[in-house]
Every structure is written in C-alpha cells, then in structure tokens.
N, C-alpha and C positions, 0 to 999 in steps of 0.2 A: 671283659665281655665284648663280643662282636655285635655292635649295634647296627651294622649295615643292613641286614635283612629287615629289621623293624623300620628303619628309616625309609627303605625302599618301598615297603608296604604303605606307609603313611603317604609317601609321594604319589604312589599309584592311586590311592583313594582320593587324594586332593585333586588329582588330574581328572578324575571321573566326576567330580562334583561340579555344580554350577559355579561359575566364577564369583568369588566373594562370599560364597555360602559358608555356613558354620556347621561343623559336626561335633556332637557331644557324646561321649561314651564313658560310663562309670564302671568301676570294678565291682566285684561282689562284696557284700557287707560281711562282717563277722557275725556269727550266729551262736547264740547261747545254747549250750548243751544242757546244763542244769546248774542251779545255785550260782556259783561265781566262776564257772568254767565254760569255755567255748569249745565248739567243735574245731578240730584242726583246720586252720584257715587255708582256703584254696581260692585263688584269684579267678576272676572271670576270664574265660577263654578268649573272647573277642578282644577284651582290653589287653590281655597279654600279647595277642597276635600283633597288635600295633605298637606296643610299648616295650615289652620285655620286663616291665616293672611289676613287682609282686606284692607290694604293700597294700593293705586295706585303706579305706577312706581316700580314694584317689579318683580323679576325673581327668580324662584327656579331651582337649578341645583342639580341633583342626580348623583352620581358616584357609579356604582355597584361594589361590592367587587370583588377582584381578587387576587389569591394567599393568602398571609398573610395580605393583605391590606383590612381593613374593609370598608364597604360602607360609603358614606358621603352624608349628606344633607346640602346644602349651599344656603343661602338666600342673594340676592342682594336687597337693599331697600334704601329709602331716608334717608339721614343723619338727625340727630337732628339739628333743626334750631329754636332757641328761637324766633326770629322775625317772622318767618312764622307760628309758633305755636300760636302766639298772634292773628294772623288773621284767620288761618285755623284749629287750633286745634292740639291736641297731636300727636306726631310722636314717634314711638318706637326707631327709629335709629337702626343701625346694631347690636350693643352690646345688647341693650334692647330686640330686636327681638330674638336674639340668646338665651338669657337667658329665656325669657318668653315663647317662642314657641318650644324650644328644638332642634334647629338646631345645627349641628356640628360646623359650622362657619357662619359668615355673613360679608358682605362687603357693602360699599356704592355703589349705582347703577352706579355711574360714573366710577367705576373700572371694570364694566362688560366686556368690550371688552378685556382689558389686561388679566383678569383672565380666560376668555374663551379660549384664545389662549393657555394658559398654561394647562387648564383642558382637552382640546381636543387633546393635544399632545399625540400620541401613543395610543389613545383610538380606539378600533376596530370598534365601531359603535356609531352612534348618534341617539337618539330618540327625536322627537319633532313633533309639529302639522304640518304635511306636507301640504303645500298649504293653510293653514287657515289664515295666516297673511303675507301680503307682506312685512311688516316691519321685522318680524322674519326671513322670507326667505332671505331677503337681509343681515340681521345680520349673519345668518349662512354662507352665501357665503363669507362674509368678514372674519369671524373667520377661516373658512377652508383655505382661501387664506393665512392668517397669519401663520397657521400651516405649510402649504406646502412650504412656503418660508424657512423653517428650514430643508428642505429635505437633504441638504448637510451635516448636522450634524447628520443624522441618524434618525431624528424624522419623524414619519408618521402621516398622517391625517386619520380620520375614512373613511373607504371605503364602508360602508353600512349605509343607513338611514332607520329608521323604523317609522311608524306612531304611535306616543305616544298616541293619543286620542283613537285609536281603542282598545288599551290595557286598558285604563282607563274607556272606555265605559262599558266593561265587568265587571270591578270591581264595578263601580257605580250602576250597575243593581241590585246588592244584598245589601240590607241595613242591617247594623249591629245594635246591640241593641241600641247604642247611637242615630243613625239616626232614628230608629223606634220610640223612645221616643219623639224626637223632632217633627216628623211628626204626631204623635198622638195628641200632644199638638196643633200644627198648625191646624189640622183638627177640633179639638174641639173648638178652638177659632172661626174658620170660621163657624162651625155649629151653635154656639150661635149667631153669627152675622146674619145668615140667619133667625133664629127665631126672633131676634130683628127687622129685616126688616119686617117680616110678621106682627108682633104686631103693628108696627108703620104705616102700610099701610092703606090708606083710599082713596076711589075714589076722583079724583080731584088733588091728589098729583102729582108732577112731578117726573119722573123717577130719576132725580138727587137728589131729596130729599130722596128717598129711598136709593140711593147709599150712601148718607151721613151717614145714620144709619149704614151701613156696615163698612165704613171707621172708624167711631167713635169706633165701637166695636173692630175692629182690633187693633187700636192704644191703646185704653184703656186697652186692655188685654196684651200688651207688644209686639205685632207683629211690625216689623219695617216697612213693606210696604204691599200693596196689591201684590200678586204674579203676577198679570197681570191686565190689565185694566178691571174693572168689567163690565159685561153685565147686564143691567137692562132694560129688553125689555117687554113692555106692548102691549097687543092686537096683531095686525098684525106684529109689530116689532119682536115678538118672532119667526117669520118664517124666519128671517134673522140670519144666524148662528153666524156671528161675529159682530152683531150689538153692538155698544158701544157709540153712540151719547148720549144716556141717557137724552134726552131733551124733551120728549113727555109727555103731561099731561095724566094721567091715567083716564079712564072712568069707570063708574059703569058697571059691567059685564065683564070687562077685566080680563084675566089672566096676571100675571106678571111672566116672566121667569128671574131668577137671576142666573148667572154663575159667581161666585166670590170665591176667597180664599185668605188667607193672606200668607205672607212670614215671617216665624219665624226662626231666626238664620240661614238664607240662604236656608231653606227648604220650599217648596211650598205645599199649600193645593189647591184643585180644586173641588168645589162642585157646583152642579146645583140643584135648586129647582124651582118648578112652582106652583103658588097658585093664588086663586081669590082675586083681590084687595078688594072686598067687603066682603070677608070671607066666601062666599058660592059658591061652584061649581054649574054651571048649569048642566042640564041633559047631553047634548052633551060633555061638558067639562069633566065631571066625567067619562063618558064612555071612552073617549080617555085617560084620566089620568090613569084609571085602566088598560088599555091596555099597556101603557108604563111601569107602575109599574110591571105588570105581565111579560113583556119582560125582565125587569131588574132582576126580581126574577129568571127567567130561566137562565139568563147569570151568575148570582152569584152562582147558583147551580153547575156550572162546574168549578168554581175557586178553584182549589185544585192541589196539586203537581201531575205531570204526565199528566194532561190535556194540550192539545195544546192551545197556545194563541188564535189561530183562532177559537177555539170552543166557546169562549165567544161571539164573533160576530155572529157566526152561530146560537147559541141558541136564542139570542135576535131577530135576523132577522126572524126566523121561527115563533115566537109568533106574531111579528108585522105583518108579511105577512098574517097570518091567520086572524088576526083582521081586516086588510084592506079588505079582502074578505067578512068577516061576516058583516061589517058595510057599505058595498057598496062603499067604497073608490076605490076599484078595481072591475072590472066587472067579476063576476063569469062565465059568458058565454064565456069570452075571456081567462080568466086564471082559469082553472078548479081546480087547486090545489096549495098548497104552493110551491111545487117543480117547477111548471110552472112559478109562480110569480118570484121566485129567478132566474131561468134559463133565463128569459127574463129581469131580473133586473127591473121589473115593480115597485117594492117597493121603488126604489130610487126616485120616484116622491115625496114621503112623508118621506122617511128616507134615506138620501144621505151621511151620514158620518159613520165612524167606531164607534165601541162600547167602545173605550177606548184607553189609551196610558200609557206608563210608567210615573211615578211621582217621584220626588225627589228634587234635587237641582234646577232643571229646571221643569217648568210645563209639558212640553213635554220632559221627561228626557232621558238621554243617555241609550243606550242599543239596541241591534239588536232584531228585532221581528221574524227573521227567523234563523234557524240553518245553518250557512254557511259552517259547517264542513261536512254536509251530502249532497249527490247528490240530486239535485232538490231544495235545500234550503227550506225544509218544515218549517212550523210554529213551533217555538221552544216550548218545554214543559215548563210548569210553575214549579217553584221551590221555596222552602221556602226563604223568605227574599225579594222577588220581591214585589214592590208596584205599583199598577196600578189603573186607574179609570175605572169604569163601568158606561156607560152613554148613554143608548138608548134614542131615542126621536121620535117624530112625528111632522110634520110641514105641515099644510094643507092650501094651498093657494087657492084662488078662481079660479075655472077652470070648463070648461064644463064637465059634467058627475060626478062632485064631489058634494055630498049632501051639500046643502047650510048651513045646521045647523052646519057643521064642519068648515066652511070657517074662515080663519084668526086665527085659533087656533094653537099655537106652544107650545109643551111640551117637556121638557127634564128632566130627573132625573139622577143625577150623584153622585156617592160615591167614596171615596178613600178607597182602599182595599189592605190589606197586605196578601200575601200568607203565610200560616203557615204550619207546618208539618202535621197538621190534617185537613187542609181545608183552611179557610180564616178568617180574622177579618176585620170588617168594622170600619175604623178609624173615619169616619164622622157621626157617629150615633147621635151626638148632634143636627143635623139638622132634624127637623120634616119631615116625608116623607109620611106616610099614609094619605089619604084624610080626614078621620075622625079626625085624630090628628091635622091636619092643621086647619080644621074648628073649632075644640074645642079651640085651642090656640088663634085663632083670635076672638073668642067670649069673651075672658077674658079681 
C-alpha cells in the first residue's frame, strides 16, 4: 500500500494546526442490523482520508510540532486476537498497523483514555469534530477533566477547541493525483455498468433485474460496493427524484432513468443516464432528451478555473427554461422570457434540484460551495483538482396545461467532472450519452 498520500495529508494538517495542539479523529462504529448481524462495515471518510486504515474501533491522534519536537501521528486500534480473527477476519493490531500504515506509534484502543490524558496535558488547543458525536464529546469532557485534575502540578488543559472537520473539508475538496486516478477508475467501471444495463434491458423486465446488471458489473470489475442505493426508475417513477424501490415492471415505450455509481477504494462515482427500454426514443422523449443534453452542454462549457460554482446551475437552468417555453410546458403569455421564468421560479415545476455537487470519498462530498471569507459569501470560484457532478434534468408530471405527450417523462443526465488547469475532464465518458449512440448500442 502506498502510504505517501495519507502521510502527506497528515503533515499538511499538522502544519495548519497551532504548535503543540492535539487533533483527535475517530472512525465510524459498527452498526447492528438485526439480531446478531451488523450492517456491512464502512469506515469514516475523514478518518480514511488521513490514515488509509479501514478497521473499526480506531482513533487517530495528531500532535502538531512545537519547538524542537516533531509532529506525531498516533493510532489506537484493536489488538491482535487469534480467536476473533478466526471468526471475523484479519486484524493488523497496533504494531502491524504502525509498520504497515506509517504511524509514529500505535496503541491498543483500550489505552485511549490513559494516553489522551497524557497527550492533552499542556496542549494549547484541541481539534476534533465539534458536536458531531455525542460519544466523542463525552470522551473529550472526561479527558479534559483528567488533565485539569493535575492543575496543582502545573499541568494545563487546552483552552481552545477548533472544528477539525472544517479544516478537513477544505483539504478534501481538492483531489490529488492518487485520488483522481481512483475516481477515474470508479467512474469508468460505473460507465461500463450503465452500458451493460442498457444492453440487457428489454420491455417487461423488472427494474431490479436491470439493477442486478449494474451490481454485477461493479463487483466483477473490483469495486467494493455501490456508492449509494441505485435508482432504476422506469416510466413515471423517473419523476420521483429519490425513487429506489426498483420493483416495477418496465413497459414497452418507457424510459428508464438509472442513477448509480460504484465505490472503489472508498471513492464514489455518481452517474445518471436515461434511455428507452425498447431501444428507441419516441418523438416527445427525444425532444426532451435533447433539451436536457443541451442544458448539460451549456453547464459543462462553464466548468473551468475561475468560473463560479453557481454559474453551472445558471447556465443549465437558462437552457431548460427556454426549452420549457418553446415546448409549451410553460405558458409564453404568462412568462414572456427566460428571465421571467427564472425570476418567478416557474421552471421548478419541471426542474427542482441543483445541477451538481462535490464528489469524492462521499457521494455528496465535503467542501463549501460558498466563499465564506468574502462578505456576502458568494459562490466560490472553481479551481483545478475539484471534482463535481453536472446533472440537469426535467421531470414532467401530469398536470393541467402541460402537453399530454410529455406526461410521465423524467430525464436526467449526470457526469463526473474534474476541473483541470485548462478547463475540465469528464471522468464518466464510458457511459453512452448521445441519443443516437444509445440507440445504436441497444440495437447490437
């Protein structure tokens, strides 16, 4: 395992901390599903970002350099236990984890309380996830009490607390070369899975049968999990944004909207494609599909360094709003222009969500969308290394005044996009997107 990226992140974080301060970060707990079984374990994303370590019951402690004392990275984890490993699998143990993952030292998790009282002694500040975990908040209270009990000996407790996650959010927003490579691979696997689902689709199939094609391709290609519960929505189900029952039988003439991506080495892909289950777009379906595709093209055209994040949504919305007027979805006599539509938010009847989000270790990844350092908190400018989705859509429910030929059509087109120094790169290009390409694929 290449530990260099994780060590570099720990070093960056320590350098940004107050000299001598202590940071504490715990991983996610195991969660019981029912009876004596747990949900499949998934480590905390922040913890993984700094450690690469995936075992539960683990805590990372960082001590920033001060004076001639170098920074330290300390791991607390489960001890080796041959009997438990027979039942549950391999454990690194403290010494194995230290050697394998490059920590300066490691201790059994049972020693956390005693060691924290020592590590926090005379530290000027503590960095941790303020208010995110009742368990950690209580632990911090107890550790600080233990330090304060030593006041008569001249030992002091930290007097300042900082939100560690806010610092990590900003770091996580910019993907390094190693992260970009994993995300490209995750998006490629996911794109191939979308193509596989298109090829397998036939009228009469159940949505869950199509979902099975996606999951098969994810796992066959080495991805560990789906990054989120896949959406496989046929017909009117595609007008439900977070539909995931995936239990409806498809009908000839339906569109199928698939929103699905794999998780590979802890990084998520997030792709949406919409296609006709019989392999041929109807006239109204193609008209709306080309409108959404044009809106995505307009949005992608502004993904480059220096453009504001909000420019992406604005560009997509203007194209969609004009199309709604042209196609009679919105009344031109009531809304005379695109500006009128947007001012009255009339487009939200058919397009009610944003045009994207950050992507990374989490599907909706860490990072601020506004520049909090500037008065008014404007939308932040895009910078190289950011990864985001671009996903306009249109969702037409049956309603008075809405042309019946468009009823029950839901379309979304979503790609994973890396901001590069010269513009952007689409990571999810393996998923067919042009209407003609989709139809040609499904004829094979």
